[in-house]
N, C-alpha and C positions, 0 to 999 in steps of 0.2 A: 215353563217351568223353571224352578230355582235351580242354579249350578252350583252352588257352595257345597263342599264337601261337609259330610257329617262327622263330628268328633266323638270318638269313643274313649271315654277313661282320660281324656286331657282335662285336666283341673287348674292349669296355668292360665290366666285370664289373657296375658300379654300372648302366649302362643295361640291361643284360639283367635285373637284379633289379627296377629301376624299372618298368619296361614289363612286368613278368610275362612274359617269356618262358620257354619251357620250357628247365630248366636241368638238365644232369645234374652232380649234386653233386660237385666235386673239393675242395673245402674240406680234406679230410683231409690233403691234400698240405701243408697249414700245420703239422700235427702233426708229420708226419714230419721236416718241415725242422728243427723246434724239437729233435725228439728225437735225429736223428743229428748236429746241430751243425756241419756243414761250414763254414768260412770262406770259402771261394770255390767254389760249385757252378756246374758248366758243364752245361747238358742240353741234349744233340742230338738232335733229333726231325727227321724229313722235314717239309716244309712243309705247314701247314693242318693241322696236328695238337694245336692247342690251346696253342701255346706263349705267345703273346700273351696270350690270356685269362688262362692260368695266372698270368700275371706281374701283370696287372690286378687280378686277385683278391688276390694277395698283398699288392701295394702297397695296397689298400683295407684289409686286415686289419690291417697292421702301422704305417700311417702315422699320425703325429699330424698331421693335414691341417690346414693353416692358410689362412684367407682372406688377401687383401692388406691386411686391417686388423690381422692377426696373431691374429684370432679362432679357437680351435679349430672344427674341423668334425666333429661325432660321426658314424661310420659304423658302428657297433655293431649296427645294425638291419639291415644289409645281410647279417649272417649268424645271424639269429635263425630257429633252427629246422634250421640246416644242420649237417652231420656234425661241424664243429668245434664247435660251440656245447654238444656233448654229449661233449666230451673233457675236461671238468673245469676247475676254477680256475684250476689251473698255466698253462694255455695262454691263458686269456682275460685273464691278469696282462700278456700280451703285445701285447693289443689297441690300438690307437691309442698306442702309447707310442714311435714312433721316427721320427725324420725320412727321409726317403726320395728317395733321388735315381732318378728313373726315366727310361730313353733307349730310344729305338727308332732303329736305324742303317739301317732298312730305305730309308729317302728317300734314301739313298745310291747308289741305283740310277740312275746318271746316265751320260751319253755321255762326258763329259771329266772330269779329276781335278779341275780349277777348280769345274765344276758340284757334283760328289760332295763335295769338301771344304767348299764353300758350305753345302751341305744339312746336312752333318754339325755346322757351326758354328750353323746356324739352330736346331738341335734342342738344342745346349747353351744357347744363347742363351735359348730359350723355357723350359727348365728352370731357369736363373737368373731369369727372369721371374716363375715360379711361385711362387718362395720370396722375391721381393723383399720380402716384409714384415719381413726381417731388417733391411733398411735404416732402418727407424724405430724400431727398439727399442735404440738406445743401447747396445748389447752389443759390436758390432763397432767396432774402433779406427778411426780417420778414413782412414789410409791402405788398411786393409782394404776398407773401402765405397768409396772412390775407385776402388781394383782391380776391385772388383765393378761398379762401374755402367761402365766401360770395356769388361769382357766382354760385359756386357747390352748396350751400345749399340753393339757391333761396331767398337770403338775401340781395343782390345787387340793386343799382338804375338802372332805366330803362337806363341810359346812358351808365353803365358798360356794359349792355347785348348788345347794340348797336354797343358797340366796343369790344365785347367778344373775337372775332375771332382775331382781332389785338394783345390784350393781350396775348391770349394764344400762339400764335406764337412767340411773344417775349420771354415768360418764355419757350417754347421748343427749340428755337434757344441758349438762354441761358444756358439751361441744356447740350443741344446736341453737341452746336458749331458748327451746321449744319444749313444751310439755310432750309424753312420749306416748304412742298408741301402742297396746300391747296386744297381740294376736294369737291365741292359743287355739289350735285345731284339733278335734277327736279327744277331747280331755278325758273322758271315760275310758279310752281303750286301755290305758295300763290298769285300770279299776277292775274292769269286766274280766281281762285276761288272767290277773292276778287273783281272782277269785276263783276262777274254774282250774288255775293252775297251784293253787295252794300257798300263794305267798304275799295275800291281801293285806296283811297288817304292815307287812314290810312297805309295801308300796304306799299305802296310806299314809305311813310316817313322813315319807320323802315328798309326797305331793303335798300334803297340808303344808310343809314349810316352804316348798317352793312358790306355791299360791298365796299363802298368807303374806310373805315378805314382798311378792310383786305387786298385789291387789289390795291388801289391807294397809299397809303401814308405808307406802309409797308416795313420797311427795312429787315425784318425777312423773306420775302419771297423769296423761291427759284423759284417756278412757281406754277401756278393754272390751276385748270381744272374745268371747270363749262359745266353742261350738262342741256339741257331743250327741250322742242318741237320747240318752235319758238324763232327766236331771239327779244330781247326786246331793243329799241332806248337807245342809250346812255343817251338820255336826261332824260329817267324815273329812272333808277337805276345805271347806269354806268358813271353819269355825271363827265367829267373830265379825265375819262381813256381812255389814250392815248395807253396803251401797250396792248390791247386789239386784239386778232386775232380770228377772225369768220369763223368758218368752218361750212357752212350750206349745205343744199341738192343740192347748186347750185356750191358748192366747190367739185374740184376735190381731193383735200390734203384729206388722211383718209377716202377714200369713202368706201373701201371694210372692214372696220372695224365695221360698224354698220348694221346690217342685215345680211343676208347668199348670198354669189356669186351663181352664177348658178352651177360652179364646184363643191362647197361646198354642194349643195342640192343633185346634182345628186350622189356625193359620198356616202351622208347619206342614201339616198333612196337603192342603189346598196347594202350600208353595211347591210341594213336589209331586203334583198331580196325583195325590192320593185320597181325595175328597171321599170317595166310596168307602175308604177303609174306617173312616170317623167311627161309626157304631162299633166296629170289632175292636178298635183301640180304647174306646169307652169301657167296653164290656171287660175287656181283660185289665188296663192300667190305671183306670179312673177310681174314685170311689172313696178317696181320702178327705177327711174335713179336717183343715187347720182354722181354728177358731170358727167361723161361719163360712171360710173361703174352701169351695170344692178344688182340690188337688189331685193331678196324675203324679204318677211315679216318673219322674224325668229319665231315669236310667233306662227303664224298661222302654219307654216312648222313642227314645233316641236309637236304642237298638232295633226296635220294630221299623223305623223308619227307613233306617239305614239297609236293613235287610230287603224292605219293600222297595226301594229304590232299584235294585237289580233284580229283583224278583216280585212280580206284580200280584202274585198270589202266594205271598208267604203264609204259613200257618204260624197263629202267634205262639210265642213260648214264655215260658216262665223265666226271663232272663234274669229278674231280682234274684231267684233262690238260689243263683250260683254264685252268689258275691259273698256269701258267707256261710257259717256251720248251720244257722237256724237253731242253735244251742238251746235258746229258752224254749221255743214250739218243743223239743225232744224233751226238756226238762218237765213241761208241762204234760206230756202224753206219759212219761216214764213214772211221774209222781200222782197222776189221776186215781182219786177215789171216785167211788160210784157215781156221783154227783157230777165231778167235774168229768168224767167219760160222757154222761149224758148231755152235758152243756157243749161239749166239742161236738157230739154228733148233731146237736142242733145249729150249731154254727155251721157245720159244713153242709148242711141242708138248706140254707140261707136263711136260718131264724135268727134271733136275738136272745143275749144273756143281760142281766142285769148285775153292776158289779160297783162297790164303793172304790172310789179312786183316790188314791196316795200319792201325791207328787213328790214328797220330800222321803224318799226311801233311800235305801243303800243297797250295793252286793250282798251284803252279810244278811239283808233280811229276804231275799230271795225265795229261800226254802221254809220260812217260818210260816206259811200260810199259803194255801190256794189262791188268796185274793192278790197277793202280792205277785204270783206269776202271771195272772190276768194283768196286772198293772204293767209288767214291763213289756208283757205282749202289746198292749195298747200303745204305750209310748215308742214302741219300737217299730211300728207301722204294720203289725199283723192283726190288728183289729182297729175298726173306726166306730167313732160316735155316732150315734142317731138321736140321741136324745140326753139331756142332762138336768136334772133335780136335786136340789137341797133338801135333805131330811135330817133334822137334829144336828146341825152344823156339818153334815158329811156330803159331800158331793156324790151323787151315785150316776153312773153311765150307763146307758144302753148301748150295747154294742153288739157289731156285727162283722162278718169277715167282709172287707172292702171290695175285693173283684176276685175274677177268675183265677188269675196269676197267683194271688195267696190262699186261696183254696186248694190249689196244686201242692202248694209247701205243706200245707196240713196233710192232706191225703198221702203226699210222697214220705212225709215224715212218720206217720201212722203205719204206712206199709213197711218201710225200714224197721222200724220197732219190732213189729207183728213178726216180720221174718226172723229176728233177733230171739223175739221170746219163743218162737217155735223150736228154735235150735237148742233153746235151754230146759224145754219142756219134754216130760216122759211121755209119750203118746201110745206106748205099749199097749195100752189097754184099749185103745180105739181099735188099733190095726187087728188086735186078736179078735175083737168083736166083731169087725168088718169081713174076717176071713171065716169065722165059726157061726156066722148068722146070730148073733146075739143083738138082736134089734133095740133091746131097752139099754144095754151099756153102750150101745152105738150112738143111739140120741143123746144118752145123759152127758156124754164126753163133750160131743159137739156144742150141746147147749150152755155146758160149763165153760168152754173156751169162747164161746158167743159172749158170756158175761164178762171175761177177761178182756174181750177186744173192745175197741172203739170202731165204731161203723164208720168209714170214711166214703160212704156212697149212700145214697138213699136205700132203705129196704126194699130192694128189687131182686129177681131171680138171678142176675149176673152178679149182683154183689155175693147171694149165697153161694152159686156156682165156684166163683174165685176162692171164697174164705173156705169150702171143701175142699178144693183142689190143693190150696196151701196146707191143709192139716195132712192130707193123704200122700202128697210127695215124699214123706219122709218113712215111708214103709220100704224096709230093706227088701231086697229081691224081687220087688214088685215095680212094673211100669205103668204110669198113669198117664193117659191121654184124655183129652176133651174135644167137645166139638167135631167130632171126626163122622163122616157119612158110613153109615151101614144100615142094611135093609133098604127101607125106604124113607130113611130120615137122617137125621144127625142125633146121636145120644149126647147127653152132658158129660158123663164121666166114665170112663172104664178101666179097671186095675187086673192087670193079668201077670201072670208068671211067665218067665221068657220061654217055658216049654208047655205045649198042650198037656203034657203030663200033670201040670199043676192047676191051680184054680184061676178063674175069671170072674170078675164082678162087674154088672153093670149099675149105673145109679142114676137116675132122673129126678131133677130138682125141681120143686114146684113151691108156691108163695101163698100163703092164705090170707084172705082180708080179717079174720077173726080166728080167734083160737079154737072156736068150736069145730072150725072147718078144716082143721089140722088133718084129721084122718081121711076125710074125703079128697084132700089134696095128695095123700100117698096114694090113695087108689088111683086116681087119675094117672099118677106118673107110671105105676105099675101096669095101667091097663095101656098106657102110651108105647112103653117097651115092647108089649106084646104085639100091639097093632103095627107098630111101626117096624117090627122084627129086627130091633138093635142087636140081638145075638147072631145075625146073619152071618157077618163077617167071623167071630168068633168060632161058630161052627165049621165054616168053611176052613178054619186053620186047624180044626181037630180039637178043640177044646170041649169036654163033656161036664166038666165040672162048674157050672155057672150059676152064679147068684144075682139075683135080680132086686134092688132096693129101689122103693120109692120113698122118697125124703120130702117132706114138708116142712117150711118154717113160717113163723109169724113172730116179727120181731125177734126177742132173744129165745124163743122156744123152737124147739126143734122135735118131730114125730118121725120115725123109721118104720117101715114095713117091709117084709120081705117075700118073694116068690121063688122058689128054688125051681 
């Protein structure tokens, strides 16, 4: 059995190797980068799919890393025995040869533009500090050193920070006499955050200046890698950049380097003596398709394996759902029209939907159409492609929910939305109808709420049971209980006033196979209340004013009959 520890949330390649954590070897990514030779590569993958670790590995391999005294740090031992070390001398010749600028933009997830901007400036300043060995090398001119010190000490003008990456790469090339590699991680975090926070335009303007100067008109650039969750249109921050190579989840290139392949997951599970868990891990965490490569969610697999090491019978958990707000799913649910509600229900029940795909979008487009929301869900990992066709120059994707973990996220989001929806809905007419024996109003209000709601489960009795309990819990002055023993069985729902001097209500829920069977379902429910003596507990407690309802559902239809 493997005895290497499992790392959770460690995205620094050196730390993983130094501390001998279990590492799935993705170093062939370096070989592919050199073979394909792209100038500016944009990689878009869902969150927690290994983008940050991949950039850390690339930085460790290529960088001629220097300490603050200007001495070279040898990183070659980090790749001993790895796949890239077996690729040949041509690739080894690139190891430790280039100056590297490495920047993460995830810290810009802040509530105001001023705080987000300040966070980005801090990241730039930190990278300037990392390369401050250049200031003692007598390579830069006095004016260049002075500008460098101003930027590093936060005394420079806004325009200097907007062009800071270009100036830093100029200085690095001048010092090392080698082209500069620029690595930018989580480039879309400032854009997504600023869109939802309300300062998108300000952030776009700064990001455009930063990216254009570093990637479009930069003679010092060797190549660049940019990672994020979704592709951002050229018109937003990549204006005029003709050297971009987009590698999205629709692209076959580099497909196996972000996320774990099936073979990698099986090898890991077998290594930790968890071979019997392979089917369960596949059911919960597999299902993604990048290009034509089947991929598992790496964050969830790592958490699952670590849990299983200490507990041989772990319950699979939705680890990925706890890593962000799932705000895009929430937007879809909140804005869903009748068609979209039906499509969400189809997906949750294991079906597929077909939508046109638009890769070149902006966050400003997210609310312009329902199709855009579906696109965001697809590219951020909440849906997977099952089929791809071209119709009149438009690509249409057939999509489904990839696995049980993501289905949980949809269901949980819908349940949260429904709870908040009920808090804002006046259900006094329903409560009055229930207490007064008004079956017609009772059934009408319930059916109306079914139309408003998105079913997060198959249309089964337990779904309708839970739905009805959710509606009734807001009836002030009454206690709602369900699935309790009474008589010779378990009733579905009982509402009761705290005192036996008040009213009590018994409800039995059934589901019909056709619309025409609704009334028969109600009759069957009423008979069951009588046969099973569900009123026994209430009668023993002194209740005499008891109403009994047989309730039957068919899809989004509801019928109610009563028995006094």
